[in-house]
DOKOL-772707 format. One record per residue (C-alpha): z, y negated, x; residue in three letters. Coordinates in Angstrom, 1 decimal, decimal comma. Last residue first. Example, Ala and Ser with C-alpha at 12.3 -4.5 7.8 and 13.67 -1.06 7.14 Angstrom:
% residues 2
{pt {7,1 1,1 13,7} 'ser'}
{pt {7,8 4,5 12,3} 'ala'}
***
This chain:
% residues 378
{pt {51,0 -16,3 35,5} 'lys'}
{pt {51,1 -12,8 34,0} 'ile'}
{pt {53,9 -10,7 35,9} 'leu'}
{pt {53,4 -7,2 34,8} 'phe'}
{pt {51,9 -6,4 37,6} 'lys'}
{pt {54,8 -7,0 39,4} 'lys'}
{pt {56,1 -4,2 38,4} 'gly'}
{pt {59,1 -3,5 35,4} 'leu'}
{pt {62,0 -3,8 38,4} 'his'}
{pt {60,6 -6,8 40,0} 'cys'}
{pt {60,3 -7,8 36,1} 'leu'}
{pt {63,9 -7,3 36,0} 'leu'}
{pt {65,0 -9,1 39,1} 'leu'}
{pt {63,2 -12,1 38,3} 'glu'}
{pt {64,3 -12,3 34,6} 'ala'}
{pt {68,1 -12,0 36,0} 'val'}
{pt {67,5 -14,6 38,3} 'ser'}
{pt {65,9 -17,0 35,7} 'asp'}
{pt {68,8 -16,5 33,3} 'ala'}
{pt {70,7 -17,4 35,7} 'gly'}
{pt {70,1 -20,9 35,1} 'asn'}
{pt {69,4 -23,6 38,0} 'thr'}
{pt {70,1 -27,2 39,0} 'leu'}
{pt {73,3 -27,6 36,8} 'ala'}
{pt {73,7 -30,9 35,8} 'pro'}
{pt {76,0 -33,1 38,1} 'val'}
{pt {79,3 -33,6 36,3} 'ala'}
{pt {79,8 -36,1 33,4} 'arg'}
{pt {82,6 -38,4 34,5} 'gln'}
{pt {86,1 -38,1 32,4} 'asn'}
{pt {86,4 -41,4 30,7} 'leu'}
{pt {86,2 -39,5 27,4} 'cys'}
{pt {89,4 -38,1 27,9} 'leu'}
{pt {91,2 -40,7 28,6} 'lys'}
{pt {89,7 -42,2 25,1} 'asp'}
{pt {90,7 -39,4 23,7} 'leu'}
{pt {94,3 -39,3 24,9} 'ser'}
{pt {95,9 -40,2 20,9} 'lys'}
{pt {93,2 -37,7 19,3} 'ile'}
{pt {94,8 -34,8 21,7} 'trp'}
{pt {97,8 -34,2 18,8} 'glu'}
{pt {95,3 -33,5 16,4} 'gly'}
{pt {97,8 -30,6 15,0} 'ser'}
{pt {95,3 -27,7 15,1} 'leu'}
{pt {94,5 -28,9 19,3} 'phe'}
{pt {98,3 -29,6 20,3} 'ala'}
{pt {99,3 -26,5 18,5} 'glu'}
{pt {96,2 -24,3 20,4} 'gln'}
{pt {97,6 -25,9 23,8} 'arg'}
{pt {95,0 -28,0 25,5} 'leu'}
{pt {93,1 -27,5 28,6} 'thr'}
{pt {90,9 -29,7 30,5} 'his'}
{pt {88,0 -29,7 32,3} 'gly'}
{pt {86,5 -31,8 35,3} 'asn'}
{pt {82,9 -30,0 34,8} 'leu'}
{pt {83,2 -27,6 37,5} 'arg'}
{pt {86,8 -27,0 39,1} 'ala'}
{pt {88,8 -27,3 35,5} 'ala'}
{pt {85,9 -25,7 33,6} 'cys'}
{pt {85,7 -22,7 36,1} 'phe'}
{pt {89,5 -22,6 35,4} 'gln'}
{pt {89,5 -22,5 32,0} 'glu'}
{pt {86,4 -19,7 31,9} 'leu'}
{pt {88,9 -17,7 34,3} 'val'}
{pt {92,1 -18,2 32,1} 'ala'}
{pt {90,1 -17,8 29,0} 'ser'}
{pt {88,7 -14,1 29,7} 'glu'}
{pt {91,8 -13,0 29,3} 'pro'}
{pt {92,6 -13,6 25,5} 'phe'}
{pt {96,2 -14,1 25,0} 'thr'}
{pt {96,5 -17,6 26,2} 'thr'}
{pt {93,7 -18,5 24,2} 'arg'}
{pt {93,9 -22,2 25,1} 'gly'}
{pt {91,5 -24,9 23,8} 'val'}
{pt {89,2 -25,8 26,4} 'thr'}
{pt {88,5 -29,6 26,9} 'val'}
{pt {84,9 -30,4 28,2} 'ile'}
{pt {82,7 -33,1 30,2} 'pro'}
{pt {79,3 -32,6 30,2} 'val'}
{pt {77,2 -31,5 33,1} 'gly'}
{pt {74,4 -30,6 31,1} 'ala'}
{pt {73,7 -27,1 32,0} 'gln'}
{pt {77,6 -26,5 32,8} 'tyr'}
{pt {78,3 -27,8 28,8} 'cys'}
{pt {75,7 -25,3 27,9} 'glu'}
{pt {77,9 -22,5 30,0} 'ala'}
{pt {81,1 -23,4 28,2} 'val'}
{pt {79,7 -23,3 25,2} 'thr'}
{pt {78,2 -19,5 25,7} 'ser'}
{pt {81,3 -18,4 27,5} 'tyr'}
{pt {83,9 -19,1 25,2} 'gly'}
{pt {87,2 -21,3 26,0} 'ser'}
{pt {87,5 -22,6 22,4} 'lys'}
{pt {86,0 -26,1 22,5} 'cys'}
{pt {86,2 -29,7 22,6} 'ile'}
{pt {83,0 -31,3 24,1} 'val'}
{pt {82,6 -34,6 25,2} 'leu'}
{pt {80,3 -37,6 25,4} 'asn'}
{pt {77,6 -35,3 23,7} 'ala'}
{pt {73,7 -35,6 23,9} 'ala'}
{pt {73,4 -32,7 25,9} 'asn'}
{pt {75,9 -30,7 23,9} 'ile'}
{pt {73,8 -31,3 20,6} 'leu'}
{pt {70,8 -30,1 22,4} 'asp'}
{pt {72,3 -26,6 23,7} 'pro'}
{pt {73,0 -25,9 20,0} 'his'}
{pt {69,9 -26,6 18,8} 'tyr'}
{pt {69,7 -29,2 15,6} 'phe'}
{pt {68,1 -27,3 12,4} 'ala'}
{pt {71,3 -26,1 10,8} 'ser'}
{pt {72,0 -22,8 10,3} 'asp'}
{pt {75,4 -22,8 11,8} 'arg'}
{pt {76,3 -26,0 9,4} 'ser'}
{pt {77,4 -29,0 10,5} 'leu'}
{pt {80,3 -31,0 9,8} 'leu'}
{pt {79,9 -34,8 10,5} 'leu'}
{pt {82,4 -37,1 11,1} 'val'}
{pt {81,7 -40,6 11,6} 'asn'}
{pt {80,3 -42,4 7,9} 'asp'}
{pt {82,8 -40,7 6,1} 'gly'}
{pt {83,4 -37,0 5,5} 'ile'}
{pt {79,5 -35,7 5,7} 'gln'}
{pt {78,5 -32,1 4,5} 'arg'}
{pt {76,9 -28,8 6,5} 'thr'}
{pt {78,0 -25,6 5,3} 'lys'}
{pt {79,8 -22,5 6,4} 'lys'}
{pt {80,7 -24,5 10,0} 'gln'}
{pt {79,3 -24,1 13,6} 'gly'}
{pt {79,6 -27,5 14,7} 'ala'}
{pt {82,2 -30,3 14,0} 'leu'}
{pt {80,3 -33,1 15,1} 'leu'}
{pt {82,7 -36,1 15,5} 'phe'}
{pt {81,3 -39,9 16,0} 'phe'}
{pt {83,4 -42,0 17,7} 'ser'}
{pt {84,5 -46,0 17,6} 'asp'}
{pt {85,8 -45,8 14,1} 'ser'}
{pt {88,8 -42,6 15,1} 'val'}
{pt {89,8 -43,2 11,3} 'ala'}
{pt {87,3 -40,6 10,2} 'pro'}
{pt {88,9 -38,0 12,1} 'leu'}
{pt {92,5 -37,8 10,6} 'lys'}
{pt {90,6 -35,7 7,9} 'asn'}
{pt {90,0 -33,2 10,3} 'val'}
{pt {93,2 -32,6 11,9} 'phe'}
{pt {93,9 -29,2 9,8} 'pro'}
{pt {91,1 -27,4 10,9} 'leu'}
{pt {91,0 -24,2 9,7} 'glu'}
{pt {89,5 -21,6 11,6} 'leu'}
{pt {86,1 -19,7 10,9} 'asp'}
{pt {84,2 -17,7 14,3} 'ile'}
{pt {81,1 -19,6 15,3} 'gly'}
{pt {81,9 -20,9 18,7} 'gly'}
{pt {84,8 -22,8 17,8} 'met'}
{pt {83,3 -26,2 18,4} 'ser'}
{pt {84,2 -29,5 18,6} 'ile'}
{pt {81,3 -32,3 19,5} 'ile'}
{pt {82,6 -35,6 20,0} 'ile'}
{pt {80,0 -38,3 20,2} 'leu'}
{pt {81,1 -41,7 21,7} 'lys'}
{pt {79,5 -44,4 19,2} 'lys'}
{pt {76,4 -46,2 20,2} 'asn'}
{pt {74,7 -45,2 17,2} 'arg'}
{pt {75,9 -41,4 15,8} 'cys'}
{pt {72,4 -41,1 13,7} 'asn'}
{pt {72,3 -37,5 14,5} 'leu'}
{pt {68,5 -37,7 14,6} 'lys'}
{pt {69,1 -40,8 17,3} 'asp'}
{pt {71,9 -39,1 19,1} 'arg'}
{pt {69,1 -35,8 19,6} 'thr'}
{pt {66,4 -38,5 21,1} 'lys'}
{pt {69,0 -40,1 23,1} 'glu'}
{pt {69,8 -36,9 24,9} 'arg'}
{pt {66,3 -35,5 25,5} 'gln'}
{pt {65,4 -32,7 23,6} 'ser'}
{pt {64,8 -29,3 24,6} 'arg'}
{pt {68,1 -27,8 26,8} 'ile'}
{pt {67,6 -24,3 28,1} 'asn'}
{pt {69,5 -21,6 26,5} 'arg'}
{pt {72,3 -20,7 29,4} 'phe'}
{pt {73,0 -18,2 32,0} 'ile'}
{pt {76,3 -19,1 34,5} 'pro'}
{pt {75,2 -18,2 37,9} 'gly'}
{pt {74,0 -14,8 39,4} 'cys'}
{pt {75,5 -12,0 41,1} 'asn'}
{pt {73,1 -9,0 41,0} 'leu'}
{pt {73,0 -5,3 41,8} 'asp'}
{pt {76,6 -5,3 41,4} 'thr'}
{pt {79,6 -3,8 43,7} 'asn'}
{pt {83,0 -5,3 42,7} 'gly'}
{pt {84,6 -8,2 41,5} 'thr'}
{pt {86,0 -9,0 37,7} 'ser'}
{pt {86,1 -12,2 35,4} 'cys'}
{pt {83,1 -13,5 36,1} 'ala'}
{pt {82,3 -17,1 35,1} 'pro'}
{pt {79,4 -16,8 36,2} 'glu'}
{pt {77,1 -13,6 35,6} 'thr'}
{pt {77,1 -10,2 36,8} 'arg'}
{pt {74,1 -7,7 36,4} 'ile'}
{pt {74,7 -3,9 36,9} 'his'}
{pt {71,2 -1,9 37,0} 'leu'}
{pt {71,5 1,8 36,4} 'asp'}
{pt {74,4 2,2 34,0} 'val'}
{pt {76,9 5,2 34,1} 'gln'}
{pt {79,5 3,4 35,3} 'lys'}
{pt {79,6 1,1 32,3} 'tyr'}
{pt {80,1 4,6 30,2} 'his'}
{pt {82,8 6,0 32,1} 'thr'}
{pt {84,4 2,5 31,7} 'ala'}
{pt {84,1 2,4 27,8} 'phe'}
{pt {85,4 6,0 27,1} 'ser'}
{pt {88,9 5,6 29,8} 'glu'}
{pt {89,7 2,2 28,2} 'ile'}
{pt {89,2 3,7 24,7} 'phe'}
{pt {91,4 6,3 25,9} 'pro'}
{pt {94,3 3,8 26,8} 'leu'}
{pt {93,9 1,6 23,8} 'leu'}
{pt {96,5 3,9 22,0} 'ala'}
{pt {99,4 1,9 24,3} 'pro'}
{pt {99,0 -1,5 22,3} 'asn'}
{pt {102,0 -3,6 23,8} 'asp'}
{pt {101,3 -2,9 27,4} 'pro'}
{pt {97,6 -2,2 26,9} 'leu'}
{pt {96,7 -5,4 25,5} 'tyr'}
{pt {95,5 -6,9 29,6} 'ala'}
{pt {93,6 -3,5 29,8} 'lys'}
{pt {91,6 -3,9 26,6} 'tyr'}
{pt {89,7 -7,0 28,3} 'ile'}
{pt {89,0 -5,0 31,5} 'trp'}
{pt {87,7 -1,8 29,5} 'asp'}
{pt {85,5 -4,3 27,5} 'trp'}
{pt {83,5 -5,3 30,1} 'thr'}
{pt {83,7 -9,0 31,8} 'phe'}
{pt {80,7 -11,6 33,0} 'asn'}
{pt {78,3 -9,3 32,1} 'glu'}
{pt {74,5 -8,0 32,0} 'ile'}
{pt {74,4 -4,2 31,9} 'leu'}
{pt {70,9 -2,8 32,5} 'val'}
{pt {69,8 0,6 31,7} 'ser'}
{pt {67,0 2,4 32,6} 'thr'}
{pt {65,3 4,9 30,2} 'ile'}
{pt {65,7 8,6 29,8} 'gly'}
{pt {66,2 8,6 26,2} 'ala'}
{pt {69,3 10,2 26,0} 'glu'}
{pt {70,8 7,7 29,1} 'arg'}
{pt {69,1 4,6 27,3} 'ala'}
{pt {71,3 6,0 24,4} 'val'}
{pt {74,6 6,1 26,1} 'ala'}
{pt {74,2 2,7 27,9} 'ile'}
{pt {73,5 0,9 24,6} 'gly'}
{pt {76,3 2,4 22,7} 'leu'}
{pt {78,4 0,3 25,7} 'pro'}
{pt {77,8 -2,6 24,2} 'ala'}
{pt {78,0 -5,4 26,7} 'ile'}
{pt {75,3 -7,1 26,8} 'asp'}
{pt {73,4 -4,3 27,3} 'cys'}
{pt {69,5 -4,3 28,2} 'leu'}
{pt {67,7 -1,0 27,8} 'val'}
{pt {64,5 -0,9 30,0} 'leu'}
{pt {60,8 0,3 29,5} 'arg'}
{pt {61,1 1,1 25,9} 'ser'}
{pt {58,3 3,8 24,9} 'gly'}
{pt {61,2 5,7 23,3} 'lys'}
{pt {63,4 2,9 21,8} 'ile'}
{pt {63,6 4,6 17,9} 'lys'}
{pt {64,0 8,3 19,1} 'glu'}
{pt {66,9 7,0 21,3} 'ser'}
{pt {68,4 5,7 18,2} 'leu'}
{pt {68,1 9,0 16,6} 'glu'}
{pt {70,0 10,8 19,3} 'lys'}
{pt {72,9 8,6 19,6} 'val'}
{pt {73,4 8,6 15,9} 'leu'}
{pt {73,3 12,4 15,9} 'ser'}
{pt {76,0 12,3 18,7} 'ser'}
{pt {78,1 9,9 16,9} 'asp'}
{pt {79,6 7,8 19,7} 'phe'}
{pt {83,4 9,1 20,4} 'pro'}
{pt {84,3 6,8 19,3} 'leu'}
{pt {83,5 4,0 16,3} 'phe'}
{pt {86,1 5,5 14,0} 'glu'}
{pt {89,0 5,0 16,2} 'gln'}
{pt {87,5 2,3 17,5} 'leu'}
{pt {87,6 0,3 14,2} 'arg'}
{pt {91,5 1,1 14,0} 'ser'}
{pt {92,4 -0,2 17,5} 'ile'}
{pt {90,4 -3,3 16,2} 'thr'}
{pt {92,2 -3,8 13,5} 'ala'}
{pt {95,7 -3,2 15,0} 'pro'}
{pt {94,9 -5,4 18,1} 'leu'}
{pt {93,8 -8,6 15,3} 'asp'}
{pt {92,6 -11,4 18,0} 'ala'}
{pt {93,5 -15,1 17,5} 'gln'}
{pt {91,6 -18,3 18,5} 'leu'}
{pt {88,4 -18,0 16,1} 'gly'}
{pt {90,2 -16,5 13,3} 'asn'}
{pt {92,2 -13,2 13,0} 'lys'}
{pt {89,7 -11,5 15,0} 'gln'}
{pt {88,3 -8,3 15,6} 'ile'}
{pt {87,7 -7,3 19,3} 'leu'}
{pt {84,9 -5,4 20,5} 'gly'}
{pt {83,7 -3,4 18,4} 'ile'}
{pt {80,0 -2,6 19,2} 'asp'}
{pt {76,7 -1,3 18,1} 'cys'}
{pt {77,0 -2,2 14,3} 'ala'}
{pt {73,3 -2,3 14,0} 'leu'}
{pt {70,6 -4,2 12,2} 'ser'}
{pt {67,2 -4,0 13,9} 'his'}
{pt {66,0 -7,2 15,0} 'tyr'}
{pt {61,6 -7,1 16,3} 'ser'}
{pt {60,8 -10,1 18,6} 'phe'}
{pt {58,5 -12,6 19,6} 'asn'}
{pt {59,5 -16,0 18,6} 'ser'}
{pt {62,2 -16,4 20,3} 'leu'}
{pt {64,8 -19,8 20,7} 'thr'}
{pt {65,9 -20,2 17,0} 'glu'}
{pt {64,5 -17,0 16,1} 'ala'}
{pt {67,6 -15,1 17,9} 'phe'}
{pt {70,5 -17,1 15,7} 'leu'}
{pt {68,6 -17,0 12,5} 'ser'}
{pt {69,1 -13,2 13,2} 'glu'}
{pt {72,2 -13,0 12,5} 'pro'}
{pt {74,6 -10,8 15,0} 'val'}
{pt {74,9 -7,8 13,4} 'thr'}
{pt {72,9 -5,5 16,6} 'thr'}
{pt {70,0 -4,2 18,0} 'phe'}
{pt {67,6 -6,0 19,6} 'leu'}
{pt {64,2 -5,1 19,6} 'his'}
{pt {62,5 -7,0 22,5} 'pro'}
{pt {58,6 -7,5 23,2} 'his'}
{pt {57,1 -8,5 26,8} 'ile'}
{pt {53,8 -9,7 26,6} 'thr'}
{pt {54,7 -13,0 27,3} 'pro'}
{pt {55,6 -12,0 31,1} 'ser'}
{pt {56,9 -15,3 32,7} 'gln'}
{pt {58,4 -17,1 30,1} 'lys'}
{pt {58,5 -14,2 27,9} 'gln'}
{pt {61,1 -13,1 30,7} 'leu'}
{pt {63,2 -16,3 30,9} 'ala'}
{pt {63,5 -16,3 26,8} 'glu'}
{pt {64,9 -13,1 27,2} 'leu'}
{pt {67,2 -14,0 29,6} 'val'}
{pt {68,5 -16,7 27,5} 'ala'}
{pt {68,4 -14,8 24,4} 'thr'}
{pt {70,5 -12,3 26,0} 'met'}
{pt {72,8 -15,1 26,9} 'arg'}
{pt {72,9 -16,3 23,3} 'thr'}
{pt {73,9 -13,0 21,8} 'ala'}
{pt {76,7 -12,7 24,2} 'his'}
{pt {78,1 -16,0 23,4} 'gly'}
{pt {77,9 -15,4 19,6} 'phe'}
{pt {81,3 -14,0 18,8} 'gly'}
{pt {81,7 -10,2 18,9} 'his'}
{pt {78,5 -9,1 17,5} 'pro'}
{pt {77,8 -6,9 20,7} 'thr'}
{pt {74,3 -6,8 21,8} 'ile'}
{pt {72,2 -3,7 22,3} 'phe'}
{pt {68,6 -4,9 23,6} 'cys'}
{pt {65,7 -2,6 23,9} 'ala'}
{pt {62,5 -3,2 25,7} 'ile'}
{pt {59,2 -2,7 24,9} 'glu'}
{pt {56,3 -4,2 27,4} 'ile'}
{pt {52,9 -5,0 25,4} 'ile'}
{pt {50,0 -4,0 27,4} 'asp'}
{pt {47,7 -7,2 28,5} 'his'}
{pt {44,0 -7,9 27,5} 'glu'}
{pt {44,9 -7,8 23,6} 'met'}
{pt {46,3 -11,5 24,3} 'ser'}
{pt {49,5 -11,4 22,3} 'ile'}
{pt {49,5 -13,8 19,3} 'pro'}
{pt {53,2 -14,4 17,7} 'ser'}
{pt {55,7 -11,9 16,3} 'thr'}
{pt {58,9 -11,7 14,0} 'val'}
{pt {60,1 -8,3 13,0} 'thr'}
{pt {62,2 -7,0 10,5} 'his'}
{pt {63,8 -3,4 11,0} 'thr'}
{pt {67,2 -2,0 8,9} 'ser'}
{pt {68,8 0,6 10,7} 'ile'}
{pt {71,4 2,2 8,4} 'asn'}
{pt {74,4 4,5 9,6} 'met'}
***
């Protein structure tokens, strides 16, 4: 397996030792990557000499939006669920890929363990390969999760019995982790070293400044996001007729405008996603961790598109209903655009109280305590 490396660095004081850590990040959606980014941002804020090495196939540009000091290693470190589109998983394709991926190639594990020598920690969200590599290298492993793959796969087991050996294998790897961190909204219970609140990348720009840049004027700003995974949205041509609203469709392949009130925004645009969320009157999205956490940060009303076959969805939807005045749409109602008729009512939902704390700070505190207080630079 080829591993390519690119390093982005900012000046680091030579008075302090650089603290190397390795991070193995599943490429299943962008939520795990943004969660890891938020943790690293919190770590580097307190200890700027921390230098993370990122092992993943999530685009490097996503991390560079937030972090200025990191190394990127292109590595297919996890399978997760193969997606047909933003709302549907492909179980036969997932099983086929898992059969190729497991058991882990011992030569790859050894190669990676050599590569991360000198690292003080190995952070995993939620790629079990990172745990195996950490054990081989004799380095402390840290699992950050609101679900694990064995928990996800169990929901599909009745119709896909071929998943059983992978459930057992992943469960074994997860049990071998040295530090276990679980973040809300959590899908399971059990012993951990830390339970923390939702983890999110911090808002950077004031709400009105972002709205001015979007030129949405006094219209209601409606953000529609499928988490960066392709999905055909047949209702798009109905949106220009809703003249009192400005629609922003995030995570598109390219940026383009439809009329004067519909903006399709590319994944690599200059807008920071947490700032966009903060500027919105309403967010309509698939029930995914990253967008839900960012709405929680800003207190923005949310409408989730139900994914009845994905077990995490019910947990996220319950969290949204309880904390964000949230509602859930059936997939058919979302794709048909039926919800447009109820838009005025949905926009009347009050904003929730913005989050007072970020779970990333709690995680950073635990990890810095483990590394040793001498690395905490004021």
